[in-house]
N, C-alpha and C positions, 0 to 999 in steps of 0.2 A: 791815706785819704790820713790826715790831724784830723786829731779826734776832737779838737778844736772845734774840724767844720762840725757831724756827725753829729755832737747834739742837733744846731740849727734845724740842718735837715729835715730832723724823726719830729721837733718840733712843727717845722711848715707842712709838715703830710698831716697830725693833729690838731693843727688850728684848723687847716681849709676843710679836715673833715663834718664838723657840726656851722656851717656856711650852711651843710647844703639839708632839702626836706631833712623831716626827722627830728633834726635840732631847729633852725630858723634862724644862728645869727649868722647872719650875712654882712654881719657887721667880720666877720672876721677872714672874709675869703682876700680881704684887701694886706691887712700882715700874714699873712700865708706867705699871701705870695710876696710883700715884704721879706720874710726871713731866710727863704729860698733867692731873695737877690744877692742878699748883704752874705749869702753862704757859699754861693756863688761867682762873685766877684775877684779873681782876682785867684781864685784856682785854679786860672790851666782850665781849658778844653775838656779834660777826661776825666779830670777829678770833681772837672760841674757835671759830665754825666753818672760821675758814680754816686753822687748828692743828691740828685733827682733820681736815677734809683729808687734807695732809701730812699725817698723823698713821696714818691711814685706806689712805692707797695706800704708805704704807711697809710695813704688817705686811699688807698683806689684797695686795701682788704678790707678800711674800715666805712667806706663808701656803697663796698659791692657782695660788703652783709651777707645780702636779706638773699643773694643769686643762691648763699648755699644753701636753703632751706626748699631751696625748689629744685636744685638740679647735683648740688652734693658738695663736699671740702675741696673736691678737687678737679672738676670745673668752673668755682671760685677762686681757688689759690691761679687757677693755670690762668681766664684771666685777670685776674690783679693784676701777676706776673705782666702779661702782654701788655696793660693798658699805662704799668708804669714802664715797662722800655720807653711810651713815649716824650714820657717824665725823665723821661735818662735823657730823648732827646734835646729835647725844653732845656735843662739843665749845658748840653753838652754846647748846645744854641748859646747860652746865655753865660759861660762863662767862658766860653771864642768874643765873643763881643763886648764884655765885659773884664779880661785879661787884662784889662793892668788898675784893673783893681780901684777904680774909679763905677761905683753905676748908671750905670745912664735906662729912664724909671721909660723913652719912647721901646727901646730897644726892647730892653721886658714884657710890655703890652706886646710887641708885635708878635716876640715869640707866645708865648702866649696862646698866641692868636693861629701861631706858621705852625704849635702843636694841635690848638681845638681841630683844625682843619686838615687833618694830618686823618689825628684819630679818628674822623670822623667817615674819611675812604674809604682807611684800606685795616684791616684788610679783611674782603668776601662784600666791600661795598662799609663799613665803617663802627663803628659803634662808638655813636652825637652824645652817651652816657658822658650824666656825671662832669660837664662844660660851666665853665666856672662863671659864666654866665648862668641857669637853671640856680644857684643857689644863690642872686641876687634879686627875685619874685616881691619879696616885700620890702626894698627899698630904693632909694628915686633913680638908683641907677638905671628898673629894669625898664624906664619910659624911654632909656635907646632901645629899644626895642625896634617901637615904632619908627626908627631914621634908618637903623641897621644892620636890626633884626640882632642873631646874640652873640654873631663876634663885633658886633660892638659892642656889646652891655659888653661882653668880656674883655675888649681895649679896656675899655674903661675904668671895668677892676683893677686888671695889673697896671695901667697906669699910675694907677692908686696908689699901690701901693710901692710899685717904684718911687713916684714920688717920696713916700713915706720912708719907704728903704733909703733915700738920700740923704733926706732928710737927718 
């Protein structure tokens, strides 16, 4: 993985974390999506998967840190690593869909929804926490939940991030 992409992956995870409750900086979510979209564009699927994994480790490690207080460090690290594998899948998918180096906002948005759908169903019934939509409680995009639930809100936020990256 070229060093120049790694800081983008780290930054994406660090930007997504404060968008969630506790910090409530919801407007950082599309920026984090945009940074990951830029990092994975033209990287190829496997390199992009590694970038997604790095983003996921930073994001889930920080966002799920509260679980360490109740379960201990090992389950916290294990859960964070498991969830980061889904982010690696997201990276793989966006890397493949953007392998020519062009940002594709619609592909970015659909990949985020697909990743969250998989994470919400597997393993053992899924772990639907910290979905992108859950960062949007105070955002204008929260109103979309009445129409299409969390998947539509995630789609809108990720599409905004993809459009930001394309701009």
